[in-house]
C-alpha positions in Angstrom: 25.2 -26.1 21.5 22.2 -26.9 19.3 24.3 -26.0 16.2 27.1 -28.4 17.2 24.6 -31.2 17.7 23.0 -30.6 14.3 26.4 -30.7 12.6 27.2 -34.0 14.3 23.8 -35.4 13.3 24.4 -34.3 9.7 27.7 -36.0 9.6 26.2 -39.2 10.9 23.4 -39.0 8.3 25.7 -38.8 5.3 27.7 -41.9 6.4 27.2 -45.4 5.0 24.5 -47.7 6.5 25.0 -48.5 10.2 27.3 -51.4 11.0 26.3 -51.7 14.7 22.9 -51.9 16.4 24.0 -49.4 19.0 24.4 -46.8 16.3 20.8 -47.5 15.2 19.5 -47.1 18.7 21.3 -43.7 19.2 20.0 -42.4 15.8 16.5 -43.6 16.4 16.4 -41.7 19.7 17.7 -38.6 18.0 14.9 -38.9 15.3 12.3 -39.2 18.0 13.5 -36.1 19.7 13.7 -34.1 16.5 10.1 -35.1 15.5 8.9 -34.1 18.9 10.5 -30.7 18.3 9.0 -30.5 14.8 12.4 -30.3 13.2 11.6 -32.4 10.2 14.4 -31.2 7.9 17.1 -32.2 10.4 15.5 -35.6 11.0 15.1 -36.3 7.3 18.7 -37.6 6.5 18.8 -39.6 9.7 15.5 -41.2 8.8 16.7 -42.0 5.3 19.8 -43.7 6.7 17.6 -45.8 9.0 15.6 -46.8 5.9 18.8 -47.7 4.0 20.1 -49.8 6.9 16.8 -51.6 7.2 17.3 -53.3 3.9 21.0 -54.0 4.3 20.8 -57.2 6.2 22.1 -58.4 9.6 21.4 -57.1 13.2 21.6 -53.4 12.2 18.9 -54.0 9.6 16.6 -55.7 12.1 17.2 -52.9 14.6 16.5 -50.2 12.0 13.3 -51.9 10.9 12.2 -52.1 14.6 13.1 -48.4 15.1 11.0 -47.4 12.0 8.1 -49.4 13.2 8.2 -47.5 16.6 7.7 -44.1 15.1 4.4 -42.4 16.1 1.4 -43.8 14.3 0.6 -40.3 13.0 4.1 -39.9 11.7 5.4 -42.9 9.8 8.5 -42.4 7.8 6.7 -41.8 4.5 4.7 -39.0 6.1 7.8 -37.3 7.6 9.6 -37.5 4.3 6.6 -36.1 2.4 6.4 -33.2 4.9 10.1 -32.5 4.2 9.3 -32.2 0.5 6.4 -29.8 1.2 8.5 -27.7 3.6 11.5 -27.3 1.3 9.2 -26.4 -1.7 7.4 -23.8 0.5 10.6 -22.3 1.8 12.1 -22.1 -1.7 9.0 -20.3 -3.0 8.7 -18.0 0.1 12.3 -17.0 0.0 12.6 -16.8 -3.8 11.7 -14.1 -6.2 11.6 -15.9 -9.6 8.2 -15.8 -11.4 6.5 -13.5 -8.9 4.7 -10.3 -10.0 4.1 -7.5 -7.6 0.4 -6.8 -7.2 0.3 -4.3 -4.4 2.6 -2.6 -1.8 1.5 -0.6 1.2 3.5 1.5 3.7 2.7 1.6 7.4 0.2 4.3 8.1 -0.3 3.5 11.8 0.7 0.8 14.3 -2.4 -1.1 13.3 -1.8 -1.0 9.5 1.2 -3.3 8.6 3.7 -2.6 5.8 3.1 -5.3 3.2 3.8 -6.5 -0.3 1.6 -8.9 -2.3 2.8 -11.0 -5.2 1.1 -13.2 -7.8 2.3 -16.2 -9.8 0.4 -18.4 -12.2 2.1 -21.6 -13.4 1.5 -25.3 -14.0 -2.3 -24.9 -13.6 -1.9 -23.3 -10.2 -2.5 -19.7 -9.0 -0.2 -18.6 -6.1 -0.4 -15.5 -4.0 2.3 -14.4 -1.5 2.0 -11.5 0.9 4.9 -10.4 3.1 3.9 -8.2 6.0 5.8 -6.5 8.8 3.7 -6.6 12.0 4.4 -4.4 15.0 3.3 -7.1 17.5 5.1 -9.8 19.4 5.7 -13.0 17.5 4.0 -15.2 20.1 0.8 -13.1 19.9 0.8 -13.2 16.1 1.3 -17.0 16.2 -1.6 -17.4 18.7 -3.9 -15.7 16.2 -2.9 -18.1 13.5 -2.9 -21.2 15.7 -6.3 -20.7 17.3 -8.2 -21.7 14.2 -11.6 -21.9 15.9 -11.4 -18.1 16.3 -10.8 -17.3 12.6 -14.4 -16.1 12.4 -13.5 -13.3 14.7 -11.0 -11.7 12.4 -10.5 -13.5 9.0 -12.1 -11.4 6.2 -15.5 -12.8 5.1 -15.2 -15.7 7.5 -18.6 -16.4 9.2 -17.9 -19.8 10.7 -14.7 -21.7 11.9 -14.2 -24.8 13.9 -11.4 -27.0 15.0 -12.1 -30.6 13.9 -9.1 -32.3 15.3 -5.9 -31.5 17.2 -2.8 -33.6 17.0 -0.4 -32.5 19.7 0.7 -28.9 20.0 1.7 -28.3 16.4 -0.8 -30.0 14.1 -4.5 -29.7 13.5 -7.5 -30.0 11.3 -10.0 -27.2 10.9 -12.8 -25.9 8.8 -13.8 -22.3 7.8 -16.8 -21.0 5.9 -16.7 -17.7 4.1 -19.6 -15.6 2.9 -19.2 -13.1 0.0 -21.7 -10.4 -0.6 -21.6 -7.8 -3.4 -23.5 -4.5 -3.9 -26.5 -4.8 -6.1 -26.2 -8.6 -6.2 -29.2 -10.3 -4.6 -27.4 -13.5 -3.6 -24.5 -14.3 -1.3 -21.8 -16.8 -2.2 -20.7 -19.4 0.4 -17.3 -21.0 0.3 -16.4 -23.9 2.6 -12.7 -25.0 3.2 -11.3 -27.9 5.2 -7.6 -27.5 6.0 -4.9 -29.6 7.7 -1.8 -27.8 9.0 1.4 -28.7 10.7 4.4 -26.8 12.1 8.0 -27.2 10.8 10.6 -25.7 13.1 13.3 -24.1 10.8 14.6 -21.8 13.5 18.2 -22.9 13.1 18.2 -23.1 9.3 16.0 -20.0 8.4 15.4 -18.2 11.7 11.6 -18.8 11.5 8.7 -21.1 12.0 6.8 -22.5 9.0 3.2 -23.8 9.0 2.3 -26.0 6.0 -1.3 -26.7 5.2 -3.6 -28.0 2.5 -7.0 -29.5 2.0 -6.9 -33.1 3.0 -9.1 -36.0 1.8 -11.6 -37.6 4.1 -9.8 -41.0 3.6 -6.7 -39.5 5.3 -8.8 -38.8 8.5 -10.8 -42.0 8.9 -11.5 -41.2 12.6 -12.8 -37.6 11.9 -16.1 -37.0 10.1 -15.8 -34.0 7.8 -18.8 -31.7 7.8 -21.0 -32.0 4.7 -20.5 -29.5 1.9 -22.7 -26.5 2.2 -26.0 -26.9 0.3 -27.3 -24.4 -2.2 -26.6 -23.4 -5.8 -24.2 -20.6 -4.8 -22.2 -22.7 -2.3 -19.1 -24.8 -2.9 -16.1 -26.4 -1.1 -12.7 -25.2 -2.2 -9.7 -27.6 -2.2 -6.6 -25.6 -1.3 -3.4 -27.0 -2.8 -1.2 -25.1 -0.2 -1.6 -22.7 2.6 1.6 -21.6 4.3 2.5 -19.2 7.0 6.1 -18.3 7.7 6.9 -16.3 10.9 10.2 -14.6 11.4 10.6 -13.0 14.9 12.4 -9.7 14.8 12.9 -9.2 18.6 11.6 -5.9 19.9 10.6 -4.9 16.3 7.8 -7.3 16.1 7.8 -10.0 13.5 7.6 -10.5 9.7 4.9 -12.9 8.5 4.5 -14.4 5.0 1.3 -15.9 3.8 1.4 -18.1 0.7 -1.6 -19.6 -0.9 -1.9 -22.0 -3.9 -5.2 -23.0 -5.5 -6.3 -24.4 -8.9 -6.0 -21.7 -11.5 -9.4 -20.9 -13.0 -7.7 -19.6 -16.1 -9.5 -17.1 -18.4 -12.5 -17.1 -16.1 -10.5 -15.1 -13.6 -8.2 -12.6 -15.4 -5.3 -10.9 -13.8 -7.1 -7.6 -13.3 -9.9 -9.3 -11.3 -7.4 -11.3 -9.2 -5.4 -8.2 -8.5 -8.4 -6.3 -7.4 -9.6 -9.1 -5.0 -6.1 -9.6 -3.6 -5.6 -5.9 -2.9 -8.9 -5.8 -1.0 -8.8 -9.1 0.9 -5.1 -9.4 1.7 -4.8 -5.9 3.1 -7.8 -6.5 5.3 -6.4 -9.8 6.4 -3.1 -8.6 7.8 -4.7 -5.5 9.3 -7.2 -7.7 11.1 -4.5 -10.1 12.2 -2.4 -7.3 13.6 -5.4 -5.8 15.4 -6.2 -9.2 17.1 -2.6 -9.8 18.0 -2.3 -6.3 19.5 -5.4 -6.8 21.5 -3.8 -9.7 23.4 -1.7 -7.1 25.3 -3.9 -4.0 25.1 -7.3 -5.6 25.9 -6.6 -9.0 27.6 -9.9 -9.0 29.4 -11.9 -9.0 26.2 -9.5 -10.7 23.8 -10.6 -14.3 22.9 -7.0 -15.0 21.9 -5.7 -13.8 25.3 -8.2 -16.2 26.9 -6.9 -19.1 24.9 -3.3 -18.3 25.7 -4.1 -18.1 29.4 -5.8 -21.5 29.2 -2.8 -23.0 27.6 0.3 -21.7 29.6 2.5 -24.7 28.6 2.1 -23.8 24.9 2.2 -20.0 25.1 4.4 -19.4 28.1 7.0 -22.2 27.5 6.9 -24.2 24.2 6.2 -21.3 21.7 8.5 -18.7 23.4 11.3 -21.3 23.4 11.0 -21.8 19.7 10.8 -18.0 19.1 13.9 -17.5 21.2 15.7 -20.1 19.1 14.7 -18.2 15.9 16.0 -14.9 17.3 19.2 -16.5 18.4 19.7 -17.9 15.0 19.1 -14.6 13.3 21.6 -12.9 15.6 24.2 -15.5 14.9 23.6 -15.0 11.1 24.0 -11.3 11.5 27.3 -11.7 13.4 28.6 -14.0 10.6 27.7 -11.4 8.0 29.3 -8.6 10.0 32.5 -10.7 10.6 32.8 -11.6 6.9 35.9 -10.0 5.2 35.1 -7.0 3.1 35.3 -7.3 -0.6 38.8 -6.5 -1.9 39.3 -3.0 -3.2 38.9 -2.9 -7.0 42.1 -1.9 -8.8 42.4 -0.4 -12.3 44.0 -2.8 -14.7 43.2 -1.0 -17.9 46.2 0.8 -19.3 43.8 3.4 -20.8 42.4 4.1 -17.3 45.9 4.4 -15.9 46.7 7.0 -18.5 43.7 9.1 -17.6 44.5 8.8 -13.8 48.2 9.7 -14.1 49.4 12.6 -16.1 52.9 11.2 -16.1 51.7 7.9 -17.4 49.8 9.8 -20.2 53.1 11.4 -21.3 55.0 8.2 -21.5 
């Protein structure tokens, strides 16, 4: 039913500007519902058609302009379209293989140690890392560990402080983490401070997963939230993250697959590949092991798990909203598997070369 509705909306989106105000009203309602469901990529063409109608003149234009002005204050049309750009670029990179170099690959040694592969790409002044891990934990529990940003300090490698600065609905937030790095025989500790904004993009129908897009925002983008000051000290700094993306693909009873993609300014020769590889092998492996442990503890040790406590305090999110989205992902993946299974087999290859026919048939060879 959801697929049929999406196809109908897509057909509407590719049509010419609206001719009747009633069409505008119906589309505006559809856009509002899609944005509430975090389905930006489905809402995008409808929103673009409303924009095109708004400058076409007449009653439909006035209705479209009014509909655009009634979008949530935190989600004007320009913000929605920019998020679509970010989400498509993230998915293309996460699902693509071009330009990536394998840095490390691990096999599962125990339920607590995930199977993972880590890749590196340096291009256009940016350094990207991508790790794909198979976690033997329920998707809802893994998502809870990622969503509860104030608890990063309980599991994220080297993180000593984390706090949620702002929460916008169920699927968007602003948070800060502080990381401390200590090295043997080095008398000083390094402190890194990061402020991040993240939002959910529901691509359950298109890709069978849930995507979180994040980056370091500017203070001017959050006028009503005071960013904490940068950490003082000679060996402290604030890092601006170009992109931080999580992609979760529920696998039913088999757990879930999670991809973490990170993009930062490339320090160039100051950070050669051998050093980057060594750091990634150490930190990323610890990251997913820690994430898997915390997600597993939700079921195995609910009385002492801080994430289990957060989930119990937010039943609407973790018992209704998130499981519904995960179920949609799993339904989409099952439907895709059925389509692949039902696809006609490739036609049997036939020999067309007369030379091959001669080798295959003695009679033909005598002719």
